[in-house]
C-alpha positions as CSV (number, residue, x, y, z in Angstrom):
1,X,9.8,83.4,-3.4
2,X,8.4,81.5,-6.6
3,X,9.4,78.1,-6.9
4,X,10.0,76.1,-10.4
5,X,10.4,72.3,-10.0
6,X,11.8,70.1,-13.1
7,X,10.5,66.9,-13.6
8,X,12.4,63.7,-12.0
9,X,15.7,62.8,-14.3
10,X,17.0,59.4,-14.2
11,X,20.5,59.2,-14.4
12,X,22.5,56.1,-15.3
13,X,25.3,56.9,-12.6
14,X,25.7,56.1,-9.0
15,X,24.6,59.1,-6.7
16,X,28.5,59.6,-5.4
17,X,29.3,60.4,-8.9
18,X,26.8,62.6,-9.7
19,X,27.3,64.6,-6.5
20,X,31.1,64.7,-6.8
21,X,30.6,66.2,-10.3
22,X,28.0,69.0,-9.4
23,X,29.3,70.0,-6.5
24,X,32.7,70.9,-7.7
25,X,31.7,73.8,-10.8
26,X,35.3,73.1,-12.1
27,X,33.8,69.9,-13.0
28,X,31.2,71.6,-15.3
29,X,33.8,73.3,-17.6
30,X,33.7,70.2,-19.9
31,X,30.4,72.1,-21.4
32,X,32.8,74.7,-23.0
33,X,35.5,72.1,-24.2
34,X,32.1,70.7,-25.8
35,X,31.9,73.8,-28.1
36,X,34.4,73.0,-30.2
37,X,32.9,69.5,-30.8
38,X,31.2,69.0,-34.2
39,X,28.3,67.6,-32.6
40,X,27.6,70.4,-29.9
41,X,25.2,72.2,-32.4
42,X,23.2,69.1,-33.2
43,X,22.9,68.8,-29.7
44,X,22.1,71.7,-28.7
45,X,19.1,72.2,-31.2
46,X,17.9,68.2,-30.2
47,X,18.0,70.1,-26.3
48,X,16.1,73.1,-27.5
49,X,13.6,70.8,-29.5
50,X,14.7,72.5,-32.9
51,X,13.3,75.8,-31.4
52,X,17.2,77.2,-31.4
53,X,18.2,79.0,-34.8
54,X,21.6,79.9,-35.8
55,X,21.5,83.7,-34.4
56,X,20.5,82.1,-30.6
57,X,22.5,79.3,-31.5
58,X,25.7,81.5,-31.8
59,X,24.5,83.3,-28.8
60,X,24.1,80.3,-26.9
61,X,27.8,79.6,-27.9
62,X,29.0,82.9,-27.0
63,X,27.6,83.0,-23.4
64,X,29.0,79.4,-22.8
65,X,32.4,80.4,-24.0
66,X,32.3,83.6,-21.3
67,X,31.9,81.5,-18.5
68,X,34.8,81.5,-15.7
69,X,34.4,78.5,-13.2
70,X,36.0,77.7,-9.9
71,X,35.3,75.1,-6.9
72,X,32.3,77.4,-6.0
73,X,30.7,79.4,-8.3
74,X,30.2,79.9,-12.0
75,X,30.6,84.0,-13.0
76,X,30.0,85.4,-16.8
77,X,30.4,88.9,-17.9
78,X,26.5,90.2,-18.6
79,X,27.0,93.0,-20.9
80,X,24.8,96.1,-19.0
81,X,24.0,94.0,-16.1
82,X,27.5,93.7,-14.8
83,X,29.3,90.2,-13.8
84,X,26.5,87.4,-12.7
85,X,27.5,84.7,-10.3
86,X,26.0,81.4,-9.4
87,X,27.6,80.5,-6.1
88,X,27.0,77.2,-3.8
89,X,26.1,78.2,-0.5
90,X,25.2,74.8,0.6
91,X,26.4,70.9,0.0
92,X,24.6,67.9,1.5
93,X,27.0,65.1,0.8
94,X,25.5,62.6,-1.6
95,X,22.1,64.6,-2.2
96,X,22.3,68.1,-2.3
97,X,23.8,71.3,-3.5
98,X,22.3,74.7,-3.5
99,X,23.0,77.9,-5.0
100,X,22.6,81.6,-5.1
101,X,22.9,84.4,-7.4
102,X,25.4,87.2,-7.0
103,X,25.4,90.2,-8.9
104,X,21.6,89.5,-10.2
105,X,19.0,91.9,-10.4
106,X,16.8,89.4,-9.0
107,X,17.5,87.7,-6.0
108,X,17.1,83.5,-6.9
109,X,18.5,80.3,-5.6
110,X,19.3,76.9,-7.5
111,X,18.8,73.4,-5.4
112,X,19.6,70.3,-7.4
113,X,18.4,67.4,-5.5
114,X,20.0,63.9,-6.1
115,X,18.2,60.5,-4.9
116,X,20.0,56.8,-5.1
117,X,17.9,54.4,-7.4
118,X,20.1,51.9,-7.2
119,X,24.0,51.6,-7.0
120,X,24.1,52.4,-10.8
121,X,21.6,55.1,-11.2
122,X,20.1,58.0,-9.6
123,X,17.4,60.2,-9.7
124,X,17.5,64.4,-10.0
125,X,15.4,67.2,-9.5
126,X,16.1,71.2,-10.1
127,X,14.1,73.6,-8.4
128,X,14.4,77.3,-8.9
129,X,13.3,79.8,-6.3
130,X,13.0,83.5,-7.3
131,X,11.7,86.5,-5.7
132,X,9.8,88.0,-8.8
133,X,7.1,91.1,-8.2
134,X,3.7,90.4,-10.0
135,X,4.7,91.4,-13.5
136,X,7.6,89.8,-13.8
137,X,6.2,86.7,-12.4
138,X,3.6,86.9,-15.1
139,X,6.0,87.5,-18.0
140,X,8.8,84.9,-17.0
141,X,6.5,82.1,-15.7
142,X,6.9,79.9,-18.7
143,X,10.6,80.8,-19.7
144,X,11.5,80.1,-16.4
145,X,9.8,76.8,-16.1
146,X,11.2,76.1,-19.5
147,X,14.7,76.9,-18.6
148,X,14.8,74.5,-15.3
149,X,13.7,71.9,-17.5
150,X,16.1,72.5,-19.8
151,X,18.8,73.0,-17.5
152,X,17.8,69.6,-15.7
153,X,18.0,67.6,-19.2
154,X,21.5,69.0,-19.6
155,X,22.8,68.0,-16.3
156,X,21.4,64.4,-16.8
157,X,23.0,64.4,-20.2
158,X,26.5,64.8,-18.8
159,X,29.3,62.2,-18.2
160,X,29.4,61.1,-14.6
């Protein structure tokens, strides 16, 4: 399995609050609510480093609007690939939430690790482990690393 790790992100919230939010995926449905926020497009473009054109933004909006959340998983219809899910397979309060893909053509795991920095701050790192063949590894290496970094940035910006 090939691993891709984000840089460590600082979150200005107690580790318990962050863990509580990330270990129950229904809490992440706030992302869908933000789709109607007029500042959402500007924020998404800033996160993408202004590399997000109108078509890509609309695709992002379409993907996010199709997400379905429950306590343990987030699921979406991925067109020809079918239904894809990211399911929580392990929780270690308050420091780890581990996910696994379901229905994906590539087996992958995602870890969110949390460490308290003080009573009001914590540190977070996101790690993706993907079972890729040599060719996919070469083609996707940069995109997966970038995706893990952006996911960590997005999670660090959520209100906790």
